Structures are given as C-alpha cells and as structure tokens.
N, C-alpha and C positions, 0 to 999 in steps of 0.2 A: 080377353083374353086372360092368361094363366100367370099370377105371381108365383117372387119368388124371395125367399127374404138373401139379404144381400151372400148373408154367409155362405145361406145354402148352395147359392150360385158359383160363387167362386170355389166350393168345394166341386160342386158338380157342371165344369162350366163346357166339357163336352157335350153332357147330355142336354144341358141348355141349349148349345149350338143347334141338335139336332132336333129337341123340339120346337125353335122357331122355325128353324126351318119347313118339317115337317105342319105342325100343326099352327104356324103363324107367331106374330107377336107376342112377346111375354113380357111382362111388364117384373123389376127388380124393387125390391120396395129395403128403408133401412129406419127402421122405429116403426115400421105403421105406415109410411110416408112412402109413395111413390117417386122413384130417384132417377129410373131409368129405362129404358125400354130396346128387348133384343130384337132387332130385325133377323129376314133371310137375305143373302143377299139381293136375291129376287122383286120380292118389296119394297130394300130399299132403290133400286135403281128405276122401280115400278115407280115409287113416290117423287126421287129426284128428275125423271123423265120428262113429266109433266108441266115441269116451271118455263113456265117461255123463259129465253134469252131477256136483258135486260132493254134491247134493238124493240122486240116485238112487244115485250112488256110496254112502253111507250109509245110505242105506235098504236097497240090498242086500246089506247083512251079515248075520250071522248072528243069528238069533233069539231075543231075551233070555229071551223065556219058554220054550225049548225048553234053558235050560241048565240045569243041574241043579247047586247047589252045596251040599255036605256039609259040617258045619261041625264038629267037634272039639267037644264039651263041657267040656276044658279050662279052669279059669280062671286060671291060673297060679300061679305059687307065692305065696308068704305071705312078706311084708317084716317086718323089726321096724324101726320106726325110734328 
C-alpha cells in the first residue's frame, strides 16, 4: 500500500481517490504514524459484502449437539447450621 502524509492527502484529495481506485488502498499518515486508509468503493463493498449477518454468524457456530458435558457427581460438603 502506498503512503500519503496527511497534508499531502488533503492537498491532492482528487488524485488520492483516483490512485486508490486504480492501484488499491492508500495509507494516510500523520506524524509518521498510520492513521487512515482510503479504499475504492469496489474494495469497500467486497470487504463489507463478505461479512455474514448476525443470524448467519450465530447459526454458523459450533453445534450444541456435538458438545459432551461431563459433570462430577460430587454433591458438595455438608454444612451444620
């Protein structure tokens, strides 16, 4: 991913958007630290489109029928009141 300093990205926003569309994600840095990524709409939709909805995610988890739960038969200790 190519990097852009924040000030440069603000000054050349149109170019930044075109480069993100043509070459892929672009990283924006501020004071030498990565702060943001500019994506093309196609990349964003591809990334978001792969996420299942909540119902599908919950149903896709481990099946309860496959779980084996072994319980100890210990009833605890006797307590005098």
